N, CA and C atoms as an extended XYZ file, in Angstrom:
177
Properties=species:S:1:pos:R:3:atomname:S:1:resname:S:1:resid:I:1 pbc="F F F"
N        68.700      -47.629      -35.203 N   MET     1
C        68.777      -46.824      -36.007 CA  MET     1
C        67.119      -46.599      -36.033 C   MET     1
N        67.345      -44.661      -35.986 N   LYS     2
C        66.660      -43.854      -36.042 CA  LYS     2
C        65.944      -43.561      -37.686 C   LYS     2
N        64.680      -43.801      -37.235 N   ILE     3
C        63.753      -43.455      -38.974 CA  ILE     3
C        63.942      -42.122      -39.044 C   ILE     3
N        63.955      -41.876      -40.413 N   ASN     4
C        63.553      -40.481      -40.613 CA  ASN     4
C        62.631      -40.167      -41.770 C   ASN     4
N        61.598      -40.232      -40.999 N   TYR     5
C        59.935      -39.258      -41.502 CA  TYR     5
C        59.879      -38.619      -42.860 C   TYR     5
N        60.586      -37.410      -42.768 N   LYS     6
C        60.601      -36.515      -43.654 CA  LYS     6
C        61.604      -37.083      -45.597 C   LYS     6
N        62.357      -37.902      -45.208 N   THR     7
C        62.882      -38.629      -46.081 CA  THR     7
C        61.733      -39.626      -46.997 C   THR     7
N        60.963      -40.556      -46.222 N   ILE     8
C        59.763      -41.538      -46.195 CA  ILE     8
C        58.870      -40.796      -46.919 C   ILE     8
N        58.445      -39.710      -46.454 N   GLY     9
C        57.054      -38.561      -46.988 CA  GLY     9
C        57.740      -37.947      -48.084 C   GLY     9
N        59.309      -37.776      -48.806 N   LYS    10
C        59.432      -37.623      -49.689 CA  LYS    10
C        59.687      -38.259      -50.915 C   LYS    10
N        59.764      -39.791      -50.863 N   ARG    11
C        59.563      -40.660      -51.663 CA  ARG    11
C        58.620      -41.175      -51.950 C   ARG    11
N        57.528      -40.608      -51.399 N   ILE    12
C        55.868      -41.366      -51.422 CA  ILE    12
C        55.314      -40.024      -52.597 C   ILE    12
N        56.031      -38.543      -52.411 N   LYS    13
C        55.465      -37.640      -52.489 CA  LYS    13
C        56.233      -37.763      -54.300 C   LYS    13
N        57.172      -37.948      -54.257 N   ILE    14
C        58.290      -38.276      -55.725 CA  ILE    14
C        57.108      -39.238      -56.696 C   ILE    14
N        57.070      -40.301      -55.756 N   PHE    15
C        56.704      -41.653      -56.236 CA  PHE    15
C        55.071      -41.463      -57.064 C   PHE    15
N        54.137      -41.035      -55.922 N   ARG    16
C        53.140      -40.310      -56.056 CA  ARG    16
C        52.890      -39.493      -57.159 C   ARG    16
N        53.677      -38.406      -57.166 N   ASN    17
C        53.983      -37.295      -58.904 CA  ASN    17
C        54.675      -38.332      -60.106 C   ASN    17
N        55.142      -39.168      -60.030 N   GLU    18
C        55.339      -40.312      -61.283 CA  GLU    18
C        54.265      -40.484      -61.594 C   GLU    18
N        53.044      -41.323      -60.894 N   LYS    19
C        52.030      -41.537      -61.077 CA  LYS    19
C        50.717      -40.901      -61.511 C   LYS    19
N        51.435      -39.803      -61.432 N   ASN    20
C        50.280      -38.769      -62.172 CA  ASN    20
C        49.271      -38.657      -61.244 C   ASN    20
N        49.389      -38.943      -59.759 N   ILE    21
C        48.349      -39.005      -59.002 CA  ILE    21
C        47.913      -37.662      -58.071 C   ILE    21
N        46.913      -37.361      -57.667 N   THR    22
C        46.947      -36.306      -56.281 CA  THR    22
C        46.824      -37.104      -55.236 C   THR    22
N        47.104      -36.040      -54.013 N   GLN    23
C        47.130      -36.189      -52.880 CA  GLN    23
C        45.498      -36.869      -52.634 C   GLN    23
N        44.770      -36.535      -53.140 N   GLU    24
C        43.316      -36.418      -52.986 CA  GLU    24
C        43.225      -38.025      -53.566 C   GLU    24
N        43.568      -38.407      -54.506 N   GLN    25
C        43.181      -39.884      -55.316 CA  GLN    25
C        43.776      -40.571      -54.658 C   GLN    25
N        45.139      -40.767      -53.904 N   LEU    26
C        45.803      -41.235      -52.945 CA  LEU    26
C        45.198      -41.521      -51.586 C   LEU    26
N        44.704      -40.491      -51.224 N   ALA    27
C        43.938      -40.730      -49.892 CA  ALA    27
C        42.511      -42.000      -50.083 C   ALA    27
N        41.878      -41.144      -51.334 N   TYR    28
C        40.976      -42.437      -51.341 CA  TYR    28
C        41.107      -43.906      -51.641 C   TYR    28
N        42.288      -43.827      -51.910 N   GLN    29
C        42.446      -44.867      -52.410 CA  GLN    29
C        42.691      -46.130      -51.140 C   GLN    29
N        43.618      -45.680      -50.114 N   ILE    30
C        43.928      -46.099      -49.033 CA  ILE    30
C        43.306      -45.243      -47.653 C   ILE    30
N        42.052      -44.958      -47.806 N   ASN    31
C        40.744      -44.797      -47.124 CA  ASN    31
C        41.686      -43.375      -45.649 C   ASN    31
N        42.339      -43.054      -46.312 N   SER    32
C        42.629      -41.727      -45.895 CA  SER    32
C        42.377      -40.322      -46.380 C   SER    32
N        42.563      -39.375      -45.174 N   SER    33
C        42.166      -38.105      -45.897 CA  SER    33
C        43.571      -37.215      -46.863 C   SER    33
N        43.113      -36.517      -47.855 N   PRO    34
C        44.191      -35.486      -48.186 CA  PRO    34
C        45.190      -34.972      -47.169 C   PRO    34
N        44.653      -34.089      -46.388 N   SER    35
C        45.756      -33.418      -45.058 CA  SER    35
C        46.236      -34.527      -44.795 C   SER    35
N        45.987      -35.734      -44.295 N   HIS    36
C        46.743      -37.048      -43.501 CA  HIS    36
C        47.715      -36.676      -44.927 C   HIS    36
N        47.893      -36.797      -46.281 N   ILE    37
C        48.455      -37.526      -47.198 CA  ILE    37
C        49.627      -36.429      -46.954 C   ILE    37
N        49.056      -35.058      -47.089 N   CYS    38
C        49.863      -33.928      -46.954 CA  CYS    38
C        51.144      -34.083      -45.528 C   CYS    38
N        50.490      -34.379      -44.860 N   ASN    39
C        51.287      -34.258      -43.697 CA  ASN    39
C        52.321      -35.392      -43.386 C   ASN    39
N        52.052      -36.349      -44.269 N   ILE    40
C        52.847      -37.485      -44.296 CA  ILE    40
C        54.321      -37.172      -45.266 C   ILE    40
N        53.906      -36.830      -45.962 N   GLU    41
C        54.588      -36.278      -47.371 CA  GLU    41
C        56.107      -35.325      -46.653 C   GLU    41
N        55.012      -34.346      -45.651 N   ARG    42
C        55.952      -33.424      -45.296 CA  ARG    42
C        56.707      -33.604      -43.691 C   ARG    42
N        56.841      -35.126      -43.260 N   GLY    43
C        57.176      -35.390      -42.630 CA  GLY    43
C        56.788      -35.553      -41.172 C   GLY    43
N        55.683      -34.643      -41.232 N   ILE    44
C        55.005      -34.223      -39.834 CA  ILE    44
C        53.907      -35.426      -39.093 C   ILE    44
N        53.974      -36.015      -39.781 N   LYS    45
C        52.886      -36.994      -39.400 CA  LYS    45
C        53.657      -38.314      -40.147 C   LYS    45
N        53.332      -39.420      -39.319 N   LYS    46
C        54.139      -40.880      -39.280 CA  LYS    46
C        53.560      -41.703      -39.963 C   LYS    46
N        53.375      -42.344      -41.153 N   PRO    47
C        53.121      -43.619      -41.897 CA  PRO    47
C        52.339      -44.087      -41.326 C   PRO    47
N        51.611      -45.239      -40.629 N   SER    48
C        51.020      -46.561      -40.175 CA  SER    48
C        51.567      -47.217      -41.564 C   SER    48
N        52.458      -48.603      -40.775 N   LEU    49
C        52.823      -49.937      -41.755 CA  LEU    49
C        51.907      -50.511      -42.464 C   LEU    49
N        50.691      -50.354      -41.718 N   GLN    50
C        49.080      -51.125      -42.718 CA  GLN    50
C        49.092      -50.101      -43.730 C   GLN    50
N        49.160      -49.008      -43.982 N   LYS    51
C        48.973      -47.926      -44.803 CA  LYS    51
C        49.781      -47.674      -45.676 C   LYS    51
N        51.459      -47.841      -45.271 N   TYR    52
C        52.061      -47.819      -46.240 CA  TYR    52
C        52.465      -49.221      -47.168 C   TYR    52
N        52.161      -50.377      -46.619 N   HIS    53
C        51.722      -51.255      -47.230 CA  HIS    53
C        50.735      -51.067      -48.311 C   HIS    53
N        49.131      -50.145      -48.038 N   ILE    54
C        48.363      -50.334      -49.357 CA  ILE    54
C        48.739      -48.986      -50.438 C   ILE    54
N        49.930      -48.188      -49.646 N   ASN    55
C        50.103      -47.236      -50.759 CA  ASN    55
C        50.986      -48.138      -51.860 C   ASN    55
N        51.944      -48.844      -51.110 N   ASN    56
C        52.801      -49.375      -52.281 CA  ASN    56
C        51.977      -49.765      -53.124 C   ASN    56
N        50.752      -50.620      -52.818 N   GLN    57
C        50.145      -51.561      -53.547 CA  GLN    57
C        49.183      -50.683      -54.545 C   GLN    57
N        48.538      -49.691      -53.804 N   SER    58
C        47.941      -48.522      -54.684 CA  SER    58
C        48.521      -48.394      -55.749 C   SER    58
N        49.870      -47.885      -55.716 N   VAL    59
C        50.410      -46.746      -57.252 CA  VAL    59
C        51.004      -47.940      -57.690 C   VAL    59
């Protein structure tokens, strides 16, 4: 099974926007950079499972 990282990124962005959290705020919460969050949301970078788990707990 192939993982669609663009879909994952879109879901993260939708969830983040529903919670009214900026990329900067999310990046701070998961100890990352805003540019990395942007790249994950665009499907350019692959989120690590650890960051994904922290992301789900943060928001």
